[in-house]
C-alpha positions in Angstrom: -106.5 -186.2 -39.5 -108.6 -188.5 -37.5 -108.8 -188.3 -33.4 -110.2 -190.6 -31.0 -112.7 -189.2 -29.4 -112.8 -191.4 -27.1 -109.8 -190.2 -24.7 -112.2 -187.1 -23.7 -114.2 -189.2 -21.9 -110.8 -191.1 -20.3 -109.6 -190.7 -16.9 -106.2 -190.7 -15.9 -105.3 -192.4 -12.4 -101.6 -192.5 -10.7 -101.3 -194.9 -7.9 -98.2 -196.1 -5.5 -97.4 -199.5 -4.7 -95.1 -200.7 -1.9 -92.8 -203.8 -2.8 -91.9 -204.7 0.7 -89.2 -208.0 1.6 -88.1 -208.7 4.4 -86.0 -211.8 5.1 -87.0 -213.4 1.7 -90.7 -212.6 1.8 -92.6 -210.1 0.3 -95.3 -208.1 1.7 -99.0 -208.6 0.0 -102.6 -207.2 0.7 -106.2 -208.5 0.1 -108.6 -206.4 -1.4 -111.7 -206.5 0.5 -114.6 -208.4 -1.1 -116.7 -205.4 -1.6 -113.9 -203.5 -3.9 -112.8 -203.5 -7.6 -111.3 -206.2 -8.0 -112.2 -207.8 -4.4 -110.1 -211.1 -2.9 -107.0 -210.8 -4.8 -103.8 -210.2 -3.5 -101.6 -207.0 -4.3 -98.8 -204.8 -2.9 -100.8 -202.1 -1.1 -100.2 -198.5 -2.0 -103.3 -196.1 -3.0 -103.9 -193.3 -5.4 -101.9 -190.0 -5.4 -104.2 -187.1 -4.3 -103.7 -183.6 -6.3 -100.7 -182.0 -5.7 -98.7 -185.0 -3.9 -95.5 -186.5 -4.3 -95.3 -190.1 -5.5 -93.4 -191.4 -2.1 -95.2 -188.7 0.4 -98.6 -190.5 -1.2 -97.3 -194.1 -0.5 -96.3 -193.3 3.2 -99.5 -191.6 3.8 -101.4 -194.6 2.3 -99.4 -197.2 4.0 -100.4 -195.2 7.3 -103.8 -195.0 7.0 -104.2 -198.4 5.3 -102.2 -200.2 7.2 -100.8 -198.8 10.3 -97.5 -198.9 9.6 -94.7 -196.0 8.5 -92.2 -197.0 5.5 -89.1 -195.3 4.1 -89.8 -195.3 0.4 -86.7 -196.0 -1.9 -85.4 -196.8 -5.5 -89.1 -196.8 -8.4 -88.3 -200.1 -9.2 -91.2 -200.1 -12.4 -94.2 -198.5 -13.9 -97.3 -200.3 -15.0 -99.5 -198.7 -17.3 -103.0 -200.2 -17.7 -106.2 -199.1 -19.6 -109.4 -199.7 -17.8 -112.1 -199.1 -19.6 -112.4 -194.9 -19.9 -110.0 -195.3 -17.1 -106.3 -194.7 -17.7 -104.4 -196.3 -14.3 -100.5 -196.1 -14.4 -98.5 -197.6 -11.3 -95.7 -196.6 -9.8 -93.8 -199.4 -7.6 -91.3 -198.2 -5.0 -89.5 -200.9 -3.1 -90.1 -199.9 0.4 -89.0 -200.5 4.1 -91.5 -201.0 7.2 -89.5 -198.7 9.6 -92.4 -198.4 12.4 -95.4 -200.9 13.4 -96.5 -203.7 11.9 -98.9 -204.0 9.4 -102.6 -204.5 10.5 -105.5 -204.9 7.8 -107.3 -201.7 8.2 -108.4 -200.4 4.6 -108.1 -204.5 3.5 -109.3 -207.9 4.3 -106.1 -209.5 5.2 -102.2 -209.4 4.8 -99.7 -211.5 4.8 -95.6 -212.1 3.8 -95.4 -214.4 1.0 -92.2 -216.7 -0.4 -92.1 -215.2 -4.3 -92.9 -218.9 -5.5 -96.3 -218.6 -3.7 -97.1 -215.0 -4.3 -97.0 -217.1 -8.3 -99.8 -218.8 -7.7 -102.1 -215.7 -6.0 -104.8 -214.0 -7.7 -103.5 -210.5 -8.5 -105.3 -207.8 -10.2 -103.8 -207.6 -13.9 -101.5 -204.6 -13.4 -99.9 -206.1 -9.6 -100.2 -209.5 -12.3 -98.3 -208.1 -15.0 -95.4 -205.8 -12.5 -94.9 -209.5 -10.4 -94.3 -211.1 -14.3 -91.7 -208.9 -14.7 -90.0 -208.0 -11.2 -89.6 -212.0 -10.9 -88.7 -212.2 -14.8 -85.2 -209.8 -13.5 -84.8 -210.8 -10.1 -84.2 -214.6 -12.2 -81.5 -213.1 -14.4 -79.8 -210.8 -11.5 -79.9 -214.8 -9.6 -78.1 -216.3 -13.0 -75.6 -213.1 -13.9 -75.0 -213.7 -9.6 -74.2 -218.1 -11.0 -71.9 -217.3 -13.0 -70.1 -214.6 -11.6 -69.1 -216.8 -9.2 -68.9 -220.3 -11.0 -66.6 -217.9 -13.3 -64.5 -216.1 -10.3 -64.1 -219.6 -8.8 -63.1 -221.0 -12.0 -60.3 -218.7 -12.7 -57.0 -218.0 -11.6 -58.2 -214.8 -9.1 -58.3 -216.6 -6.5 -57.0 -220.1 -4.7 -59.8 -222.2 -4.4 -57.7 -225.1 -2.3 -57.1 -221.9 0.3 -60.5 -221.0 0.1 -63.1 -222.2 2.4 -67.3 -220.7 3.2 -69.6 -222.5 4.5 -72.1 -221.3 1.6 -72.8 -218.5 -0.3 -75.8 -216.7 -0.2 -77.6 -215.5 -2.5 -80.1 -212.6 -2.0 -83.1 -212.3 -4.5 
């Protein structure tokens, strides 16, 4: 049997990341210049400490790095990345700020971004992969919602002449 000895020296790190959306914008933090991938924009979070539950870890990291309390919601995605002798596993969670305004305590800057603006930001490779997958899923959902609305409006389910609406809002 051919065994790969490279795995003996490999270190595995599990990291959590917060995807915080508010009023159609997403929150991101810019890494400090001296940090790995310095200057790039990321979904904030950090390493899970030994014995720590991932959601608790993310709450702790957001408090330490940004000075906020957050509610951690569902797991959105898992990204696995090998960098040199390190295997990173990133857990992306939907989050909501429940107390405080984010401050750049352990990062260079913080900002709320429109999705189209995030496309052009320099991001670490794992966040870029997450973002590409997230955007693809959101486009699919929007396409399905548009088709559903179109099919409902053209069907006999409702009488279009008796319906009045100012606008349709589709949240992404």
